[in-house]
C-alpha positions as CSV (number, residue, x, y, z in Angstrom):
1,M,142.8,94.1,113.5
2,D,140.9,93.1,116.6
3,V,138.0,90.7,116.0
4,A,135.8,92.5,118.6
5,L,136.5,95.9,117.0
6,L,135.7,94.5,113.6
7,S,132.4,93.0,114.9
8,I,131.4,96.4,116.4
9,M,132.2,98.2,113.2
10,M,130.1,95.7,111.2
11,N,127.2,96.0,113.6
12,Q,127.3,99.8,113.4
13,S,127.3,99.6,109.7
14,Q,124.2,97.4,109.7
15,V,122.4,99.7,112.1
16,K,123.1,102.7,109.8
17,Q,121.9,100.8,106.8
18,Q,118.7,99.8,108.6
19,A,118.1,103.4,109.6
20,N,118.6,104.6,106.1
21,V,116.2,101.9,104.7
22,S,113.6,102.9,107.3
23,L,113.9,106.6,106.5
24,L,113.6,105.9,102.8
25,S,110.5,103.8,103.4
26,K,108.9,106.5,105.4
27,A,109.7,109.0,102.6
28,I,108.2,106.8,100.0
29,D,105.0,106.3,102.1
30,Q,104.7,110.1,102.5
31,A,105.2,110.7,98.8
32,E,102.5,108.1,98.0
33,T,100.1,109.8,100.4
34,Q,100.8,113.2,98.9
35,S,100.2,111.9,95.4
36,T,97.0,110.2,96.4
37,D,95.8,113.4,98.0
38,M,96.8,115.5,94.9
39,I,94.8,113.1,92.7
40,K,91.7,113.4,94.9
41,M,92.0,117.2,94.9
42,L,92.3,117.3,91.1
43,E,89.4,115.0,90.7
44,Q,87.2,117.2,92.9
45,S,88.3,120.4,91.0
46,V,87.1,119.1,87.6
47,Q,83.8,120.5,86.6
48,S,82.2,118.0,84.2
49,H,79.8,120.4,82.6
50,L,82.6,122.7,81.3
51,G,83.7,122.0,77.7
52,S,80.8,119.7,76.9
53,N,79.0,122.2,74.7
54,I,80.4,124.3,71.9
55,D,78.5,127.3,70.5
56,I,79.3,127.5,66.8
57,K,76.7,130.1,65.9
58,G,78.4,133.4,64.8
């Protein structure tokens, strides 16, 4: 096998791997942002006065 061809193939493989890592990193960042936003939304939707008193008179 030609050394130049082998070098090109290895370089292309590295570029593909770097692109995959970069894409995965962006996906992880987006998932973290979405989960943070979901937590904030859930915290805002909680009404602290609900459930604090129970009427036990019948």
